[in-house]
Phi, psi and omega in degrees: 000131181272100185290331179291322177292325178296316178293317181296319180288335181291334178286349176276348179290137181293330181291334178287315183289324188258345181238308186290308182296314174297327177295320178291325176294317177296324177295319178294321177294324177296318178295321178295320177294321177297317179294322177296320178292320177295323178294322179294321180292336181276356181288166176289332176237086184291346179277354177291119186272131176271176181279352177253121177281089188297327180295315180293320178298315180295316182297307185291324178287328175293319178298314179295320180296315179296317181295310182294318181289326175293319177293324177295319178296318178297317178294324178295319178295323180287335182276347182280000000 
């Protein structure tokens, strides 16, 4: 079995392009938002508001990541 061809062909699936990859990007954005919020809490003045609302970024990107990755998992199960 040619595993490289299998991996290459899997990127042609629509559920990978429209659900899995955006879900992974949203997950990375969620981790970045979480780190930004932790960095803000570690400051000497944690009430100083930055121009990026890290709590909202973390919440919405986590929500999008869970939704997209769950749909990608469902599509993957249906494609097998």
